[in-house]
MDTraj code that builds the backbone (N, CA, C; nanometers):
import mdtraj as md
import numpy as np

residues = "UNK UNK UNK UNK UNK UNK UNK UNK UNK UNK UNK UNK UNK UNK UNK UNK UNK UNK UNK UNK UNK UNK UNK UNK UNK UNK UNK UNK UNK UNK UNK UNK UNK UNK UNK UNK UNK UNK UNK UNK UNK UNK UNK UNK UNK UNK UNK UNK UNK UNK UNK UNK UNK UNK UNK UNK UNK UNK UNK UNK UNK UNK UNK UNK UNK UNK UNK UNK UNK UNK UNK UNK UNK UNK UNK UNK UNK UNK UNK UNK UNK UNK UNK UNK UNK UNK UNK UNK UNK UNK UNK UNK UNK UNK UNK UNK UNK UNK UNK UNK UNK UNK UNK UNK UNK UNK UNK UNK UNK UNK UNK UNK UNK UNK UNK UNK UNK UNK UNK UNK UNK UNK UNK UNK UNK UNK UNK UNK UNK UNK UNK UNK UNK UNK UNK UNK UNK UNK UNK UNK UNK UNK UNK UNK UNK UNK UNK UNK UNK UNK UNK UNK UNK UNK UNK UNK UNK UNK UNK UNK UNK UNK UNK UNK UNK UNK UNK UNK UNK UNK UNK UNK UNK UNK UNK UNK UNK UNK UNK UNK UNK UNK UNK UNK UNK".split()
xyz = np.array([
    [12.7457, 20.3143, 20.1470],
    [12.8083, 20.1888, 20.1910],
    [12.7004, 20.1092, 20.2583],
    [12.6869, 19.9766, 20.2167],
    [12.5884, 19.8899, 20.2757],
    [12.6400, 19.8274, 20.4037],
    [12.5668, 19.8439, 20.5101],
    [12.6074, 19.7873, 20.6400],
    [12.5133, 19.6709, 20.6742],
    [12.5479, 19.5986, 20.7768],
    [12.4606, 19.4935, 20.8239],
    [12.3237, 19.5425, 20.8625],
    [12.3283, 19.6612, 20.9341],
    [12.2008, 19.7221, 20.9792],
    [12.1213, 19.7483, 20.8615],
    [12.1720, 19.8065, 20.7523],
    [12.0960, 19.8440, 20.6346],
    [12.0317, 19.7184, 20.5730],
    [12.1065, 19.6120, 20.5666],
    [12.0520, 19.4853, 20.5053],
    [11.9411, 19.4343, 20.5965],
    [11.9610, 19.4319, 20.7257],
    [11.8617, 19.3813, 20.8112],
    [11.7386, 19.4684, 20.8050],
    [11.7522, 19.6011, 20.7983],
    [11.6347, 19.6902, 20.7877],
    [11.5594, 19.6709, 20.6583],
    [11.6385, 19.6526, 20.5505],
    [11.5725, 19.6356, 20.4210],
    [11.4956, 19.4990, 20.4159],
    [11.5553, 19.3920, 20.4725],
    [11.4876, 19.2617, 20.4688],
    [11.3750, 19.2547, 20.5661],
    [11.3670, 19.3376, 20.6652],
    [11.2662, 19.3287, 20.7716],
    [11.2760, 19.1919, 20.8383],
    [11.1710, 19.1078, 20.8150],
    [11.1645, 18.9781, 20.8850],
    [11.2197, 18.8669, 20.7995],
    [11.2895, 18.8975, 20.6931],
    [11.3414, 18.7892, 20.6052],
    [11.4843, 18.7480, 20.6448],
    [11.5063, 18.6228, 20.6293],
    [11.6355, 18.5640, 20.6571],
    [11.7158, 18.5590, 20.5212],
    [11.8264, 18.6318, 20.5234],
    [11.9112, 18.6286, 20.4011],
    [11.9450, 18.4918, 20.3573],
    [11.9692, 18.4067, 20.4465],
    [12.0028, 18.2710, 20.4126],
    [11.8918, 18.2012, 20.3389],
    [11.7687, 18.2293, 20.3767],
    [11.6535, 18.1733, 20.3017],
    [11.6509, 18.2236, 20.1608],
    [11.6750, 18.3482, 20.1400],
    [11.6774, 18.4094, 20.0004],
    [11.7901, 18.3462, 19.9259],
    [11.9118, 18.3343, 19.9818],
    [12.0174, 18.2641, 19.9127],
    [11.9846, 18.1239, 19.8698],
    [11.9328, 18.0432, 19.9650],
    [11.8945, 17.9107, 19.9366],
    [11.7843, 17.8981, 19.8277],
    [11.6865, 17.9853, 19.8382],
    [11.5794, 17.9932, 19.7352],
    [11.6382, 18.0194, 19.5998],
    [11.7302, 18.1235, 19.5991],
    [11.7973, 18.1619, 19.4744],
    [11.8766, 18.0429, 19.4134],
    [11.9306, 17.9577, 19.4983],
    [12.0079, 17.8479, 19.4567],
    [11.9237, 17.7274, 19.4204],
    [11.7874, 17.7461, 19.4234],
    [11.6911, 17.6453, 19.3789],
    [11.6294, 17.5593, 19.4912],
    [11.6439, 17.5952, 19.6142],
    [11.5885, 17.5159, 19.7273],
    [11.4385, 17.5575, 19.7386],
    [11.3535, 17.4616, 19.7050],
    [11.2096, 17.4840, 19.7076],
    [11.1577, 17.5076, 19.8496],
    [11.2078, 17.4442, 19.9493],
    [11.1615, 17.4616, 20.0864],
    [11.1919, 17.6027, 20.1338],
    [11.3033, 17.6609, 20.0935],
    [11.3382, 17.7936, 20.1327],
    [11.2415, 17.8927, 20.0653],
    [11.2126, 17.8717, 19.9406],
    [11.1215, 17.9525, 19.8720],
    [10.9781, 17.9444, 19.9366],
    [10.9389, 17.8281, 19.9784],
    [10.8125, 17.8064, 20.0460],
    [10.8111, 17.8884, 20.1736],
    [10.9176, 17.8921, 20.2515],
    [10.9240, 17.9698, 20.3700],
    [10.9134, 18.1203, 20.3420],
    [10.9789, 18.1658, 20.2342],
    [10.9665, 18.2982, 20.1953],
    [10.8227, 18.3372, 20.1615],
    [10.7584, 18.2469, 20.0884],
    [10.6163, 18.2602, 20.0517],
    [10.5370, 18.2835, 20.1751],
    [10.5554, 18.1884, 20.2745],
    [10.4789, 18.2000, 20.3963],
    [10.4966, 18.3304, 20.4683],
    [10.6161, 18.3886, 20.4603],
    [10.6461, 18.5116, 20.5216],
    [10.5852, 18.6348, 20.4531],
    [10.5735, 18.6232, 20.3214],
    [10.5268, 18.7417, 20.2435],
    [10.3845, 18.7344, 20.1926],
    [10.3220, 18.6167, 20.2000],
    [10.1905, 18.6018, 20.1329],
    [10.0851, 18.6972, 20.1892],
    [10.0730, 18.7123, 20.3171],
    [9.9696, 18.7944, 20.3756],
    [9.9922, 18.9421, 20.3404],
    [10.1164, 18.9884, 20.3441],
    [10.1503, 19.1199, 20.3121],
    [10.1216, 19.1533, 20.1640],
    [10.1607, 19.0651, 20.0751],
    [10.1311, 19.0812, 19.9389],
    [9.9825, 19.0827, 19.9074],
    [9.9096, 18.9922, 19.9732],
    [9.7680, 18.9867, 19.9539],
    [9.6961, 19.1167, 19.9968],
    [9.7412, 19.1708, 20.1074],
    [9.6771, 19.2934, 20.1608],
    [9.7004, 19.4077, 20.0583],
    [9.8219, 19.4193, 20.0120],
    [9.8567, 19.5225, 19.9102],
    [9.7732, 19.5038, 19.7870],
    [9.7690, 19.3788, 19.7416],
    [9.6916, 19.3498, 19.6188],
    [9.5418, 19.3754, 19.6406],
    [9.4912, 19.3370, 19.7505],
    [9.3451, 19.3652, 19.7781],
    [9.3132, 19.5122, 19.7714],
    [9.3875, 19.5918, 19.8391],
    [9.3650, 19.7374, 19.8414],
    [9.3942, 19.7934, 19.6985],
    [9.4712, 19.7347, 19.6192],
    [9.5003, 19.7800, 19.4854],
    [9.3953, 19.7472, 19.3811],
    [9.3611, 19.6175, 19.3805],
    [9.2656, 19.5747, 19.2746],
    [9.1255, 19.5661, 19.3207],
    [9.0969, 19.5653, 19.4468],
    [8.9606, 19.5826, 19.4986],
    [8.8747, 19.4593, 19.5198],
    [8.9250, 19.3388, 19.4890],
    [8.8445, 19.2189, 19.5114],
    [8.9342, 19.1101, 19.5607],
    [8.8805, 19.0299, 19.6515],
    [8.9596, 18.9178, 19.7083],
    [8.9990, 18.8197, 19.6035],
    [8.9097, 18.7906, 19.5107],
    [8.9332, 18.6964, 19.4115],
    [9.0538, 18.7379, 19.3174],
    [9.0431, 18.8646, 19.2738],
    [9.1530, 18.9202, 19.1927],
    [9.2813, 18.9365, 19.2656],
    [9.2722, 18.9678, 19.3994],
    [9.3952, 18.9842, 19.4797],
    [9.4655, 18.8460, 19.4883],
    [9.3907, 18.7423, 19.5118],
    [9.4465, 18.6041, 19.5247],
    [9.5165, 18.5623, 19.3899],
    [9.4472, 18.5995, 19.2872],
    [9.5038, 18.5744, 19.1492],
    [9.6347, 18.6458, 19.1268],
    [9.6396, 18.7720, 19.1636],
    [9.7569, 18.8522, 19.1488],
    [9.8734, 18.7951, 19.2337],
    [9.8425, 18.7603, 19.3532],
    [9.9456, 18.7096, 19.4426],
    [10.0017, 18.5781, 19.3947],
    [9.9115, 18.4945, 19.3458],
    [9.9572, 18.3656, 19.2914],
    [10.0507, 18.3857, 19.1723],
    [10.0042, 18.4769, 19.0822],
    [10.0900, 18.5075, 18.9632],
    [10.2249, 18.5693, 19.0057],
    [10.2223, 18.6482, 19.1062],
    [10.3461, 18.7163, 19.1593],
    [10.4428, 18.6057, 19.2085],
    [10.3955, 18.5147, 19.2933],
    [10.4861, 18.4141, 19.3431],
    [10.5320, 18.3160, 19.2332],
    [10.4505, 18.2919, 19.1378],
    [10.4927, 18.2057, 19.0296],
    [10.6043, 18.2736, 18.9501],
    [10.5858, 18.4009, 18.9189],
    [10.6885, 18.4750, 18.8474],
    [10.8136, 18.4837, 18.9292],
    [10.7976, 18.5082, 19.0607],
    [10.9140, 18.5239, 19.1506],
    [10.9946, 18.3896, 19.1587],
    [10.9192, 18.2800, 19.1663],
    [10.9824, 18.1505, 19.1747],
    [11.0607, 18.1234, 19.0458],
    [11.0032, 18.1545, 18.9351],
    [11.0710, 18.1395, 18.8091],
    [11.1990, 18.2230, 18.7868],
    [11.1902, 18.3478, 18.8467],
    [11.2915, 18.4420, 18.8267],
    [11.3870, 18.4687, 18.9368],
    [11.3759, 18.3943, 19.0498],
    [11.4577, 18.4263, 19.1709],
    [11.6062, 18.4101, 19.1459],
    [11.6372, 18.3198, 19.0562],
    [11.7828, 18.2952, 19.0224],
    [11.8463, 18.4249, 18.9621],
    [11.7664, 18.5101, 18.9062],
    [11.8188, 18.6319, 18.8447],
    [11.8245, 18.7545, 18.9464],
    [11.7781, 18.7303, 19.0699],
    [11.7830, 18.8312, 19.1715],
    [11.9297, 18.8631, 19.2014],
    [11.9721, 18.9850, 19.1826],
    [12.1144, 19.0203, 19.1946],
    [12.1511, 19.0370, 19.3419],
    [12.0633, 19.1032, 19.4190],
    [12.1029, 19.1355, 19.5572],
    [11.9966, 19.0670, 19.6535],
    [12.0393, 18.9670, 19.7277],
    [11.9480, 18.9043, 19.8114],
    [11.8823, 18.9949, 19.9156],
    [11.9507, 19.1008, 19.9487],
    [11.8972, 19.2007, 20.0411],
    [11.7769, 19.2827, 19.9825],
    [11.7586, 19.2686, 19.8520],
    [11.6564, 19.3435, 19.7842],
    [11.5374, 19.2536, 19.7561],
    [11.5201, 19.1407, 19.8202],
    [11.4139, 19.0504, 19.7891],
    [11.2764, 19.1142, 19.8090],
    [11.2568, 19.1767, 19.9176],
    [11.1247, 19.2369, 19.9453],
    [11.0876, 19.3448, 19.8433],
    [11.1716, 19.4441, 19.8125],
    [11.1314, 19.5385, 19.7071],
    [11.1126, 19.4703, 19.5715],
    [11.2002, 19.3669, 19.5469],
    [11.1931, 19.3015, 19.4154],
    [11.0584, 19.2295, 19.4017],
    [11.0106, 19.1582, 19.4990],
    [10.8854, 19.0887, 19.4869],
    [10.7671, 19.1856, 19.4882],
    [10.7816, 19.3011, 19.5583],
    [10.6736, 19.3990, 19.5558],
    [10.6683, 19.4641, 19.4159],
    [10.7826, 19.4780, 19.3499],
    [10.7843, 19.5307, 19.2153],
    [10.7068, 19.4370, 19.1225],
    [10.7335, 19.3063, 19.1405],
    [10.6588, 19.2065, 19.0546],
    [10.5088, 19.2215, 19.0848],
    [10.4746, 19.2335, 19.2121],
    [10.3272, 19.2519, 19.2466],
    [10.2703, 19.3753, 19.1848],
    [10.3470, 19.4856, 19.1902],
    [10.3079, 19.6123, 19.1297],
    [10.2703, 19.5994, 18.9833],
    [10.3578, 19.5283, 18.9056],
    [10.3308, 19.5026, 18.7687],
    [10.2151, 19.4188, 18.7426],
    [10.2012, 19.3137, 18.8245],
    [10.0828, 19.2226, 18.8096],
    [9.9567, 19.2936, 18.8437],
    [9.9541, 19.3782, 18.9410],
    [9.8354, 19.4574, 18.9775],
    [9.7931, 19.5457, 18.8664],
    [9.8881, 19.6119, 18.8002],
    [9.8606, 19.6975, 18.6905],
    [9.7920, 19.6176, 18.5716],
    [9.8450, 19.5018, 18.5502],
    [9.7884, 19.4105, 18.4468],
    [9.6471, 19.3719, 18.4879],
    [9.6238, 19.3363, 18.6112],
    [9.4936, 19.2925, 18.6581],
    [9.3938, 19.4041, 18.6468],
    [9.4357, 19.5275, 18.6780],
    [9.3461, 19.6417, 18.6681],
    [9.3044, 19.6603, 18.5276],
    [9.3945, 19.6498, 18.4298],
    [9.3579, 19.6670, 18.2898],
    [9.2601, 19.5549, 18.2546],
    [9.2758, 19.4364, 18.3036],
    [9.1802, 19.3263, 18.2803],
    [9.0469, 19.3582, 18.3434],
    [9.0430, 19.4082, 18.4577],
    [8.9167, 19.4367, 18.5258],
    [8.8470, 19.5452, 18.4556],
    [8.9115, 19.6467, 18.4148],
    [8.8483, 19.7569, 18.3371],
    [8.7880, 19.7032, 18.2143],
    [8.8523, 19.6119, 18.1463],
    [8.7965, 19.5487, 18.0309],
    [8.6727, 19.4622, 18.0628],
    [8.6697, 19.4087, 18.1835],
    [8.5649, 19.3128, 18.2246],
    [8.4412, 19.3851, 18.2808],
    [8.4600, 19.4886, 18.3519],
    [8.3452, 19.5601, 18.4055],
    [8.3739, 19.7035, 18.4268],
    [8.2758, 19.7844, 18.4420],
    [8.2980, 19.9334, 18.4547],
    [8.3202, 19.9786, 18.5947],
    [8.2605, 19.9150, 18.6983],
    [8.2743, 19.9558, 18.8334],
    [8.3334, 19.8497, 18.9198],
    [8.3791, 19.8845, 19.0368],
    [8.4386, 19.7845, 19.1280],
    [8.3492, 19.7712, 19.2512],
    [8.3357, 19.6559, 19.3035],
    [8.2615, 19.6330, 19.4238],
    [8.3572, 19.6451, 19.5478],
    [8.3430, 19.7554, 19.6228],
    [8.4312, 19.7754, 19.7389],
    [8.3880, 19.6995, 19.8582],
    [8.2762, 19.6327, 19.8521],
    [8.2318, 19.5587, 19.9729],
    [8.3303, 19.4541, 20.0112],
    [8.4038, 19.3973, 19.9230],
    [8.4997, 19.2945, 19.9556],
    [8.6216, 19.3420, 20.0291],
    [8.6316, 19.4755, 20.0434],
    [8.7489, 19.5364, 20.1148],
    [8.7410, 19.5036, 20.2635],
    [8.6255, 19.4762, 20.3129],
    [8.6124, 19.4877, 20.4580],
    [8.5834, 19.3503, 20.5216],
    [8.6372, 19.3322, 20.6397],
    [8.6103, 19.2158, 20.7247],
    [8.4906, 19.2514, 20.8096],
    [8.4335, 19.1550, 20.8761],
    [8.3289, 19.1836, 20.9696],
    [8.3816, 19.2595, 21.0876],
    [8.3006, 19.3534, 21.1450],
    [8.3470, 19.4316, 21.2634],
    [8.3610, 19.3461, 21.3798],
    [8.4438, 19.3885, 21.4741],
    [8.4650, 19.3154, 21.6007],
    [8.3399, 19.3081, 21.6816],
    [8.3193, 19.1977, 21.7549],
    [8.2018, 19.1859, 21.8372],
    [8.1884, 19.3003, 21.9393],
    [8.0722, 19.3503, 21.9584],
    [8.0521, 19.4575, 22.0523],
    [8.0798, 19.6007, 21.9976],
    [8.1304, 19.6097, 21.8736],
    [8.1605, 19.7351, 21.8164],
    [8.0306, 19.7962, 21.7643],
    [8.0324, 19.9296, 21.7469],
    [7.9188, 19.9971, 21.6836],
    [7.9147, 19.9627, 21.5368],
    [7.8403, 19.8540, 21.4985],
    [7.8537, 19.7983, 21.3642],
    [7.8190, 19.9062, 21.2532],
    [7.7144, 19.9841, 21.2674],
    [7.6800, 20.0783, 21.1662],
    [7.7880, 20.1823, 21.1505],
    [7.8483, 20.2273, 21.2607],
    [7.9556, 20.3301, 21.2495],
    [8.0742, 20.2733, 21.1848],
    [8.1129, 20.1515, 21.2179],
    [8.2283, 20.0908, 21.1527],
    [8.2083, 20.0692, 21.0035],
    [8.0902, 20.0223, 20.9735],
    [8.0644, 20.0057, 20.8277],
    [8.0679, 20.1351, 20.7530],
    [8.0120, 20.2379, 20.8118],
    [8.0057, 20.3697, 20.7549],
    [8.1507, 20.4206, 20.7319],
    [8.2343, 20.4094, 20.8350],
    [8.3766, 20.4479, 20.8259],
    [8.4432, 20.3678, 20.7187],
    [8.4353, 20.2440, 20.7200],
    [8.5000, 20.1580, 20.6233],
    [8.4539, 20.1899, 20.4784],
    [8.3256, 20.2169, 20.4622],
    [8.2756, 20.2524, 20.3307],
    [8.3319, 20.3846, 20.2834],
    [8.3428, 20.4815, 20.3728],
    [8.3973, 20.6086, 20.3388],
    [8.5438, 20.6009, 20.3035],
    [8.6196, 20.5180, 20.3733],
    [8.7611, 20.5027, 20.3454],
    [8.7779, 20.4292, 20.2129],
    [8.6941, 20.3260, 20.1924],
    [8.7047, 20.2461, 20.0655],
    [8.6728, 20.3407, 19.9443],
    [8.5700, 20.4207, 19.9506],
    [8.5349, 20.5151, 19.8461],
    [8.6421, 20.6162, 19.8201],
    [8.6999, 20.6663, 19.9306],
    [8.8103, 20.7609, 19.9170],
    [8.9291, 20.6979, 19.8523],
    [8.9613, 20.5726, 19.8899],
    [9.0748, 20.4980, 19.8306],
    [9.0481, 20.4724, 19.6815],
    [8.9226, 20.4367, 19.6482],
    [8.8987, 20.4073, 19.5068],
    [8.9022, 20.5355, 19.4207],
    [8.8854, 20.6498, 19.4846],
    [8.8918, 20.7724, 19.4041],
    [9.0404, 20.8066, 19.3681],
    [9.1343, 20.7412, 19.4366],
    [9.2774, 20.7675, 19.4166],
    [9.3185, 20.6937, 19.2834],
    [9.4256, 20.7347, 19.2267],
    [9.4855, 20.6682, 19.1150],
    [9.5551, 20.5387, 19.1689],
    [9.5845, 20.4518, 19.0736],
    [9.6445, 20.3263, 19.1142],
    [9.7744, 20.3519, 19.1918],
    [9.8586, 20.4410, 19.1426],
    [9.9901, 20.4684, 19.2048],
    [9.9665, 20.5266, 19.3461],
    [9.8688, 20.6245, 19.3629],
    [9.8414, 20.6774, 19.4863],
    [9.7946, 20.5722, 19.5887],
    [9.7078, 20.4833, 19.5458],
    [9.6588, 20.3778, 19.6362],
    [9.7760, 20.2866, 19.6761],
    [9.8624, 20.2513, 19.5832],
    [9.9775, 20.1695, 19.6127],
    [10.0694, 20.2325, 19.7153],
    [10.0989, 20.3600, 19.6922],
    [10.1888, 20.4349, 19.7880],
    [10.1311, 20.4390, 19.9289],
    [10.0050, 20.4720, 19.9333],
    [9.9342, 20.4779, 20.0661],
    [9.9364, 20.3383, 20.1340],
    [9.8999, 20.2365, 20.0557],
    [9.8871, 20.1038, 20.1096],
    [10.0229, 20.0581, 20.1623],
    [10.1247, 20.0757, 20.0786],
    [10.2616, 20.0334, 20.1271],
    [10.3114, 20.1108, 20.2487],
    [10.2894, 20.2375, 20.2522],
    [10.3352, 20.3224, 20.3599],
    [10.2493, 20.3052, 20.4876],
    [10.1245, 20.3280, 20.4721],
    [10.0395, 20.3318, 20.5952],
    [10.0030, 20.1933, 20.6433],
    [9.9659, 20.1056, 20.5559],
    [9.9179, 19.9753, 20.5989],
    [10.0369, 19.8751, 20.6222],
    [10.1337, 19.8785, 20.5419],
    [10.2433, 19.7822, 20.5450],
    [10.3680, 19.8376, 20.6059],
    [10.3780, 19.9611, 20.6353],
    [10.4937, 20.0172, 20.7048],
    [10.6211, 20.0251, 20.6237],
    [10.6101, 20.0278, 20.4890],
    [10.7285, 20.0446, 20.4061],
    [10.7791, 20.1798, 20.4256],
    [10.9149, 20.1906, 20.4147],
    [10.9775, 20.3275, 20.4191],
    [10.9704, 20.3990, 20.2820],
    [10.9905, 20.5208, 20.2752],
    [10.9878, 20.5972, 20.1519],
    [11.0900, 20.5369, 20.0532],
    [11.2065, 20.4966, 20.1065],
    [11.3152, 20.4403, 20.0256],
    [11.2670, 20.3047, 19.9635],
    [11.2006, 20.2237, 20.0432],
    [11.1541, 20.0951, 19.9912],
    [11.0447, 20.1149, 19.8791],
    [10.9526, 20.2111, 19.9059],
    [10.8523, 20.2394, 19.8065],
    [10.9120, 20.2846, 19.6825],
    [11.0128, 20.3769, 19.6942],
    [11.0805, 20.4252, 19.5742],
    [11.1449, 20.3109, 19.4967],
    [11.2013, 20.2152, 19.5647],
    [11.2575, 20.0969, 19.4960],
    [11.1512, 20.0199, 19.4204],
    [11.0383, 19.9971, 19.4875],
    [10.9305, 19.9209, 19.4306],
    [10.8794, 19.9920, 19.2994],
    [10.8572, 20.1254, 19.3067],
    [10.8027, 20.1951, 19.1949],
    [10.9063, 20.2421, 19.0943],
    [11.0324, 20.2397, 19.1348],
    [11.1398, 20.2891, 19.0422],
    [11.1327, 20.4430, 19.0330],
    [11.0928, 20.5112, 19.1355],
    [11.0899, 20.6598, 19.1355],
    [11.1904, 20.7082, 19.2363],
    [11.2321, 20.8368, 19.2256],
    [11.3188, 20.8964, 19.3257],
    [11.2451, 20.9083, 19.4602],
    [11.3175, 20.9030, 19.5661],
    [11.2560, 20.9086, 19.7017],
    [11.1796, 21.0415, 19.7218],
    [11.2325, 21.1496, 19.6711],
    [11.1609, 21.2756, 19.6844],
    [11.0257, 21.2779, 19.6183],
    [11.0131, 21.2151, 19.4997],
    [10.8920, 21.2013, 19.4297],
    [10.7889, 21.1224, 19.5112],
    [10.8305, 21.0137, 19.5656],
    [10.7466, 20.9257, 19.6434],
    [10.7000, 20.9993, 19.7658],
    [10.7882, 21.0689, 19.8392],
    [10.7574, 21.1419, 19.9576],
    [10.6531, 21.2510, 19.9321],
    [10.6721, 21.3238, 19.8244],
    [10.5730, 21.4313, 19.7918],
    [10.4447, 21.3744, 19.7474],
    [10.4454, 21.2632, 19.6703],
    [10.3201, 21.1991, 19.6339],
    [10.2447, 21.1439, 19.7557],
    [10.3134, 21.0888, 19.8480],
    [10.2526, 21.0361, 19.9689],
    [10.1876, 21.1538, 20.0465],
    [10.2611, 21.2624, 20.0628],
    [10.2084, 21.3779, 20.1367],
    [10.0794, 21.4340, 20.0705],
    [10.0901, 21.4511, 19.9383],
    [9.9711, 21.5050, 19.8626],
    [9.8557, 21.4078, 19.8735],
    [9.8796, 21.2760, 19.8594],
    [9.7769, 21.1755, 19.8610],
    [9.7063, 21.1691, 19.9984],
    [9.7829, 21.1707, 20.1040],
    [9.7271, 21.1741, 20.2379],
    [9.6427, 21.2989, 20.2650],
    [9.6889, 21.4139, 20.2155],
    [9.6073, 21.5313, 20.2240],
    [9.4792, 21.5216, 20.1456],
    [9.4829, 21.4580, 20.0300],
    [9.3660, 21.4350, 19.9493],
    [9.2691, 21.3447, 20.0224],
    [9.3198, 21.2424, 20.0917],
    [9.2355, 21.1490, 20.1652],
    [9.1689, 21.2225, 20.2841],
    [9.2522, 21.3037, 20.3550],
    [9.1966, 21.3730, 20.4696],
    [9.0789, 21.4644, 20.4266],
    [9.0985, 21.5331, 20.3139],
    [8.9979, 21.6226, 20.2590],
    [8.8698, 21.5428, 20.2215],
    [8.8884, 21.4315, 20.1604],
    [8.7740, 21.3454, 20.1150],
    [8.6993, 21.2908, 20.2366],
    [8.7733, 21.2637, 20.3444],
    [8.7070, 21.2046, 20.4638],
    [8.6545, 21.3017, 20.5595],
    [8.6844, 21.4345, 20.5436],
    [8.6350, 21.5392, 20.6380],
    [8.4943, 21.5855, 20.5988],
])
top = md.Topology()
chain = top.add_chain()
for i, resn in enumerate(residues, 1):
    res = top.add_residue(resn, chain, resSeq=i)
    for name in ("N", "CA", "C"):
        top.add_atom(name, md.element.get_by_symbol(name[0]), res)
traj = md.Trajectory(xyz[None], top)
């Protein structure tokens, strides 16, 4: 049974009314949804495709497709998993394109500049190690870790995005985190 708490939890920071209005064709409401989701989608895309240029491209394509298809969204409470699923599909397409375009990925674009006063060399070394470990993961493993660890998605939400059972996502997350720990030790 769907309760108000379930809907609020699923939507996180989204206003159901905004989703309803965007679904009805209100451009301003869709713009507000875009502003709420853009940074999160970009971060997931960046960790998935590996370059800021490609991540921006994927996010733009995702929002364009979402804008065109929002009228077909059946459950307004599923907006977040629905748009993440679109991003997931777009990232897979972009990765196929990247593989056709070049053989290796430049992981340097993964990182921001370190905070002032921080041990710069140590931070760069850590970030490089994490980036290499992430790149060694499969696309699906990177996506699961990114959604769970960096974005705070629940196992249920990740399962909705990927279209997998929750148990499968949970065990893949557990195995992938163990793989990352081993690679970083």
